[in-house]
C-alpha positions in Angstrom: 0.2 -0.2 0.0 1.8 3.3 -0.6 2.5 5.3 2.1 -0.1 8.8 2.0 1.9 12.2 2.3 0.8 16.1 3.7 1.7 18.6 2.6 3.6 21.6 5.3 3.0 24.3 4.3 5.7 27.3 5.9 5.6 31.4 5.2 9.6 32.0 5.4 10.3 35.0 8.4 13.9 36.5 8.1 14.2 38.9 11.0 16.5 40.9 7.7 14.3 41.3 4.7 17.4 41.7 2.4 19.1 38.9 3.7 19.2 34.7 2.6 20.0 32.0 4.2 20.4 28.1 2.6 16.9 26.0 2.8 18.2 22.9 4.8 19.7 26.0 7.4 16.9 27.4 7.7 14.2 24.2 8.2 16.2 22.7 10.6 16.2 25.6 13.1 12.2 25.8 12.5 10.8 24.6 15.5 8.2 21.8 14.2 8.0 18.2 15.1 7.3 16.6 11.8 10.8 18.0 11.1 12.7 16.4 13.2 17.0 15.9 11.5 19.1 17.6 9.0 19.2 14.3 7.5 15.1 13.9 7.1 15.3 17.5 5.3 17.8 16.3 3.4 16.5 13.3 2.4 12.9 15.3 1.2 15.3 17.4 -1.1 17.0 14.6 -2.4 13.7 12.6 -2.8 12.5 16.5 -4.8 9.5 17.0 -2.3 10.2 20.7 -1.2 8.8 23.3 -3.3 9.7 26.5 -2.7 7.3 28.8 -4.8 5.2 25.8 -6.0 9.0 25.0 -7.9 11.0 22.1 -6.5 14.0 22.4 -4.9 16.3 20.3 -6.5 20.2 21.4 -4.2 19.5 21.9 -0.4 22.1 24.6 -1.1 18.9 26.9 -2.4 19.1 30.4 -0.6 15.3 31.6 0.6 14.0 34.7 1.3 11.4 36.4 3.5 8.0 36.0 2.2 8.9 32.7 0.1 6.4 29.5 0.9 8.1 26.5 1.6 6.2 23.1 1.0 7.0 19.5 2.4 5.8 16.5 1.3 5.8 14.2 4.4 5.1 10.6 4.2 2.0 9.9 7.1 2.5 8.1 9.3 1.0 7.3 12.9 1.8 9.9 14.8 1.6 12.6 11.8 -2.1 11.3 11.2 -3.0 12.0 15.0 -1.4 15.9 14.5 -2.8 15.8 11.2 -7.0 15.8 12.5 -6.9 17.4 16.0 -10.4 17.2 17.1 -12.3 19.3 19.1 -12.7 18.4 22.8 -15.4 20.5 25.3 -12.3 21.6 27.9 -12.6 25.7 30.1 -10.2 28.0 28.8 -10.4 31.0 30.1 -11.1 33.9 27.3 -9.6 37.5 28.1 -10.7 39.0 24.7 -12.8 38.6 21.6 -13.5 39.7 18.4 -14.6 38.7 14.9 -10.9 38.5 14.2 -9.2 37.6 17.5 -9.6 35.2 20.6 -6.4 35.7 23.2 -6.5 33.3 25.9 -5.2 33.2 29.8 -3.8 29.3 29.0 -2.7 28.0 32.5 0.4 25.7 33.8 0.2 22.7 32.3 -1.5 22.5 29.2 -0.1 21.9 26.3 -0.3 24.5 22.8 -1.3 22.0 20.2 -0.3 17.8 19.3 2.3 17.0 19.5 4.0 13.7 19.3 2.7 11.9 22.8 0.5 14.4 23.3 -2.2 14.3 21.3 -5.5 15.3 23.2 -5.9 17.9 25.9 -4.1 20.7 24.0 -5.0 24.2 23.8 -5.9 23.6 20.6 -8.5 21.0 21.1 -10.3 23.2 23.3 -10.0 26.1 20.6 -11.9 23.9 17.9 -14.6 22.6 20.3 -15.4 26.3 21.1 -14.9 28.2 17.5 -16.4 25.7 16.0 -13.6 25.3 13.4 -13.6 29.2 13.3 -9.6 29.7 13.3 -7.3 30.5 10.7 -5.6 27.5 8.9 -2.8 29.0 7.4 -0.2 27.0 9.4 0.0 23.6 10.2 -3.2 21.9 10.3 -2.6 20.3 13.8 -2.2 24.2 15.1 -5.0 25.7 13.5 -5.5 29.8 14.7 -2.3 29.4 17.3 -0.1 32.7 16.2 2.8 32.4 18.6 3.1 29.9 21.3 4.0 29.1 25.0 5.6 26.4 26.5 3.4 24.0 28.6 4.9 24.4 32.0 4.4 28.7 31.2 0.8 30.7 31.8 -0.6 33.3 30.7 -1.8 35.1 27.2 -1.8 33.8 23.9 -3.0 35.0 20.5 -5.3 33.2 18.7 -6.6 34.8 14.7 -9.9 33.8 13.3 -8.8 34.0 9.9 -5.9 34.0 7.6 -5.6 37.4 6.5 -5.7 38.1 10.6 -3.1 35.4 11.3 -0.4 37.2 8.6 -0.8 40.1 9.8 -0.6 39.3 13.7 2.2 37.1 13.0 4.2 40.2 10.9 3.2 42.7 14.3 5.5 40.3 15.9 7.8 39.6 13.4 8.3 43.4 13.1 8.4 43.5 16.5 5.5 46.0 16.7 3.9 44.3 20.1 4.7 44.2 23.7 4.9 40.9 25.5 5.4 41.3 29.2 6.1 38.4 31.8 7.1 37.8 35.2 8.8 35.3 36.6 11.1 34.1 39.4 14.3 33.2 39.4 16.9 31.2 41.6 20.1 34.0 42.4 20.5 37.5 42.4 21.5 39.3 39.0 24.1 42.0 38.4 21.8 44.6 38.0 18.2 45.5 38.7 17.9 46.8 35.0 19.4 45.3 32.1 19.2 44.1 28.3 20.4 40.3 27.6 21.6 40.0 24.0 22.4 36.2 23.5 21.8 34.6 20.0 19.9 31.4 20.3 20.1 28.5 18.6 18.8 24.7 19.1 21.3 22.4 20.8 22.7 19.7 18.3 23.5 17.4 21.5 19.7 17.8 22.5 16.9 18.6 19.9 14.4 19.4 22.9 17.3 22.0 24.3 18.2 25.4 23.3 21.5 26.9 23.8 23.2 30.5 23.5 25.1 30.2 20.5 27.4 33.0 18.5 25.6 31.3 15.0 22.4 31.3 16.7 19.3 33.9 16.3 19.4 37.0 17.7 17.2 37.3 21.0 17.0 40.1 23.0 15.0 40.5 26.4 14.7 43.1 28.8 14.1 42.7 32.5 13.4 44.7 35.3 14.0 43.1 39.1 10.9 43.7 41.0 12.1 42.3 44.4 15.1 41.1 45.7 15.5 38.4 47.9 17.8 36.4 49.8 19.0 33.3 46.7 16.1 34.3 44.6 14.5 37.4 42.1 10.9 37.9 41.3 11.8 40.6 38.1 9.7 41.4 35.2 10.6 40.6 31.7 9.8 42.0 28.3 10.5 39.9 25.4 12.2 42.4 22.0 12.4 39.0 20.2 10.5 35.4 20.5 12.6 32.8 20.0 12.2 29.1 22.4 12.7 28.8 25.6 14.2 32.3 25.1 13.4 33.7 29.0 14.8 30.5 30.5 17.6 30.4 28.3 18.8 33.8 28.7 18.5 33.7 32.5 19.7 30.0 32.5 23.4 31.5 31.0 23.7 34.3 33.8 23.4 31.6 36.3 19.9 32.6 37.2 17.6 29.8 35.9 14.2 30.4 36.4 12.6 28.6 39.7 11.1 25.3 38.9 12.4 24.8 35.1 12.7 21.1 34.6 15.3 21.7 31.6 17.6 24.4 32.4 17.8 24.0 36.1 17.0 21.1 38.3 16.4 21.4 42.1 19.7 20.0 43.4 21.2 23.3 41.6 18.8 25.2 43.4 19.7 23.5 46.7 23.4 24.6 46.1 22.4 28.4 46.2 21.1 28.5 49.6 23.2 28.0 52.9 22.8 24.5 53.9 20.2 25.2 57.0 17.6 26.5 54.9 17.9 23.9 52.5 15.6 21.1 54.2 12.9 23.6 54.5 12.6 24.6 50.7 13.4 21.3 49.8 10.2 20.4 51.2 8.3 23.7 49.9 9.7 22.0 46.8 8.5 19.3 46.3 4.8 20.4 47.3 4.7 23.4 45.6 6.3 24.2 43.6 5.7 22.0 39.9 6.7 23.9 37.2 8.8 26.7 35.5 7.8 30.1 37.6 6.6 31.8 34.4 3.7 33.7 33.5 3.3 35.9 30.2 0.9 38.7 31.9 0.6 41.3 29.3 0.1 41.9 25.6 -0.2 45.5 24.1 -0.9 46.1 20.6 -2.2 47.7 17.5 -5.2 45.7 16.2 -4.6 45.3 12.6 -8.1 45.4 11.9 -9.7 48.3 13.9 -5.9 50.4 14.8 -7.3 50.4 18.3 -4.7 49.7 21.0 -5.0 45.8 22.9 -3.9 46.3 25.8 -4.6 43.3 28.3 -3.7 41.5 31.5 -3.3 38.7 32.9 -2.8 38.1 37.1 0.2 36.0 38.7 -1.7 32.6 39.6 -2.3 31.4 42.5 0.4 28.9 42.2 3.7 31.4 41.7 1.6 34.5 44.5 2.0 30.9 47.0 6.0 31.0 45.8 6.4 34.8 47.2 5.0 34.3 50.3 7.1 31.6 50.7 10.1 33.6 49.9 8.6 36.7 52.1 8.9 34.7 54.5 12.2 32.8 54.5 14.0 35.0 52.5 13.6 37.7 53.1 
């Protein structure tokens, strides 16, 4: 029986509109579960299953530019089949803004944004399909209708959903051109050298662990602004503004300064956190951690942008969730 294929479409977004990039390098940097390795990308090109602007790509060195449309035909398998047809599920979602063009959801920690290998149900996408009755943009991959940008599973907060393709493209452009303000609050382990600062360190995907990102000289530009809200003994409560939006950017940037996000299982550990706390306080903190800290202490609390359709300023804010409030209360008591 001949394998079926799905057509994966992707619009090229380069930070510098005048630059070009090899297609194999560009595709290897896409955070997409269906493109799992550089060798798979090269194989797709060799098998003539990659097109740019509806023309076959014959060489992996083919240069692409901002705005090009890439199409990839990928052999269907059980994983892709599950991803390709997400179903609606009656899952409650907290909608903080909605009009005929957009939805903004306050996503809880623990909810994955869209289906991925090993996690095909109970995602935000499944909830949105049910809620909107299919009234979502379809210009991105089929397993992430409406999703303009993402939040990590264990990051809570505001996320923008597009109801049609035209609005999706306009919101993606706003994000690309840095005409949107995205604000976060986080609790870090350790103290920053400066109470106000900008982290400008490029980020790339790790070659050793494809699930991790690293600070790397040949990575993509990544800029994070921050301001310390409160300094505790051995911890910091920090307000963050993302200038760029790289995968895991906040978590990677602060980990690179030796001040990782509290509760981050990828770029931090309980052992590392305990190593920064005086020995007499470690047992009590460990008990609190095991009972109360179940995810990275990171919350996307603010969005500000000019609405592409109405030209009105949209300002949206989300209160700090109870689990992070309880951590701050504990720090106020034991580490002030």
